C-alpha positions, 0 to 999 in steps of 0.5 A, spaced: 457 008 352 459 015 350 458 021 355 452 024 351 449 018 349 448 016 357 447 023 359 441 024 354 438 017 355 438 019 363 435 026 362 430 024 357 428 018 361 426 023 367 423 028 362 418 023 360 417 020 367 415 027 369 410 028 363 407 021 364 406 023 372 403 030 370 398 026 365 396 021 370 394 026 375 392 031 371 388 027 366 382 030 365 379 037 364 375 038 370 381 037 374 385 042 370 380 047 370 379 046 378 386 047 379 387 053 374 381 056 378 385 056 384 391 059 381 388 064 376 384 067 382 382 073 379 380 070 373 384 074 368 386 068 364 394 069 366 398 068 372 404 071 374 410 068 378 408 071 384 401 067 383 404 061 381 409 061 388 402 062 392 399 056 389 406 052 390 406 054 398 398 052 398 399 045 396 406 044 398 404 041 405 397 038 402 396 031 400 392 034 394 393 031 387 397 025 389 402 029 393 404 032 386 406 039 389 409 036 396 416 038 396 416 043 391 417 050 395 424 051 392 425 058 389 430 056 384 426 050 381 420 055 381 424 060 377 427 056 372 420 052 371 417 059 370 422 062 365 422 055 361 415 056 360 414 063 358 421 064 354 422 057 351 415 054 350 410 060 351 408 066 348 414 070 350 410 075 355 411 075 363 405 071 364 403 064 364 396 063 360 391 058 360 394 054 354 401 054 357 399 051 364 400 044 362 407 046 360 408 049 367 406 043 371 411 039 367 416 044 368 415 044 375 416 037 376 422 036 372 426 042 375 424 040 382 427 033 380 434 037 378 434 041 384 433 035 388 440 033 385 443 039 385 441 041 392 444 034 395 451 035 392 451 042 393 455 045 399 449 050 401 452 055 397 448 054 391 454 053 387 457 046 385 465 045 384 468 040 380 468 034 385 460 036 387 459 036 379 462 029 378 458 026 384 451 029 381 452 027 374 453 020 377 447 020 381 443 022 375 446 016 372 451 019 367 457 014 365 462 019 365 470 018 366 474 023 370 476 026 364 470 027 361 467 030 367 472 035 367 471 037 360 464 038 361 465 042 367 469 047 363 464 047 358 459 049 363 463 054 367 464 059 362 468 064 366 472 059 369 471 061 376 470 053 378 463 054 380 456 052 376 450 055 378 443 051 378 441 055 372 447 052 368 446 045 371 439 045 368 442 048 361 447 042 361 442 037 363 437 039 358 442 040 352 445 033 354 438 030 352 437 034 346 431 038 349 433 045 348 427 049 348 423 044 344 416 044 346 415 037 349 409 038 353 403 034 355 397 036 350 391 036 355 387 039 350 387 033 345 381 033 341 375 030 344 370 025 341 364 030 340 357 027 340 353 032 337 348 035 341 343 037 336 338 043 338 332 046 334 326 050 337 322 044 335 325 039 339 325 044 345 317 045 344 316 037 344 320 037 350 316 042 354 310 038 351 312 032 354 313 035 360 306 037 360 303 031 358 296 030 356 293 035 361 297 041 358 292 046 361 292 043 368 299 042 368 301 049 366 296 052 371 299 048 377 306 051 375 303 058 374 299 058 380 306 057 384 309 062 380 304 067 380 303 066 388 300 073 388 295 072 383 296 078 379 297 075 372 304 077 371 311 075 374 318 078 375 325 075 374 325 074 381 319 070 382 321 066 376 328 065 379 324 063 386 320 057 382 327 054 378 330 054 385 324 051 388 323 046 383 330 044 381 331 039 386 324 036 387 322 030 383 316 033 379 314 035 372 318 029 370 324 033 373 324 038 367 327 043 372 333 039 375 339 043 373 336 049 371 339 053 377 344 057 372 343 064 372 346 066 365 341 061 362 335 064 366 336 071 365 337 070 357 330 066 357 327 071 361 329 077 356 328 072 350 321 071 353 319 079 354 322 082 348 320 076 343 315 077 337 309 075 341 311 078 348 307 084 351 313 089 351 313 090 358 318 087 364 313 082 366 312 075 364 304 074 363 300 068 363 300 068 355 307 068 355 308 063 360 309 057 355 314 061 351 318 062 358 318 054 359 321 053 352 326 058 353 328 056 360 329 049 357 333 051 350 338 056 354 339 051 359 341 047 354 346 052 351 349 054 357 351 047 359 355 047 352 357 054 353 360 052 360 363 046 358 367 049 352 369 055 357 375 052 359 377 058 363 371 058 367 371 066 366 364 066 362 368 068 355 370 063 349 375 064 344 375 062 337 377 055 339 372 054 344 367 057 339 369 051 334 368 046 339 361 049 341 359 049 334 361 042 333 357 040 340 351 042 336 353 038 330 355 044 326 363 042 324 366 049 322 373 049 318 378 054 320 376 059 315 369 059 316 369 058 324 373 065 324 368 068 319 362 066 324 366 068 330 368 075 327 360 076 326 359 075 334 366 078 336 364 085 333 369 089 338 375 084 335 377 083 343 377 075 341 372 073 346 365 072 346 360 072 352 354 067 353 349 072 351 352 074 344 353 066 343 346 065 344 344 071 340 348 068 334 345 061 335 338 063 336 338 067 329 342 061 325 337 056 328 331 060 327 328 060 334 321 064 333 317 065 339 311 060 337 306 058 343 307 051 346 300 050 349 294 054 350 293 057 357 286 060 355 
């Protein structure tokens, strides 16, 4: 078998093995999201070489993620993985962004494998001579004669100094496999089967009515009395928050409040209630507005769960692709051009990011969510 074929087959096999291992360990968005949050601790959506280094040190001795990072605290391998990610397969800037993260994981594994071979044959000067090179390629399964090895070594050692650096060793391995700078990476964000989660105002009203049961007024009054504990006929945001926290883990009202302790959804529900068409115009929710508040709590918590799910950066902002996923989740599948147009309507400053409030305001408008009463408390 020729040198190129053997070398290519060997490196390709290692490359594919590294990709398969990364995919097996990081096989769901929840795991990736958790790890990215550790790496991008300041939440700016991009990480530097120093931040990647800190992550490696943190996990190097830990048995987290099936020991994936064990033994990876090798600066030459880290630098090579980082450079390949940002230069060969990334956006070209000096930071690894969220969508480049899976490429980085694969490269970290791959170049640490190369480093293990290089370090094993190197005489501790981080340079490999011809004899060490012959030993190294044999260790990697290359079938090279002495003449082929010497000719290959001469191609890599361009300055004729008789020594090969780690970067040069890696370049040879990658080129031998025909990998070059092609984007060969695990796509952890493969399109998911999205079950539409249709959301309309009538459904939200019906859910609240179902929770209230036959005795709507009595049930409403029992909740209101807990909420308006001082009996002044109006409640503040803090009092509403206290009620949600109290009821969310209790088996009451058909578990209506379970999972509702989401502050962005609570704030949006509160604002929609006090500023809606049937509000009193003040900063408190009155008894008359209370059924509207319940409906809004249900609706905006539904929207928050969708927003939080598609917010893969966990920074409470969504980009165009995440917006498309969110609309699909709501049963509104948008073509690329239409999605960009709708997104631009929300992203009025052109920053490429939409906040939860903006996401909700847009949906409330297109879903025609009016402030209809749910039940009579008079």
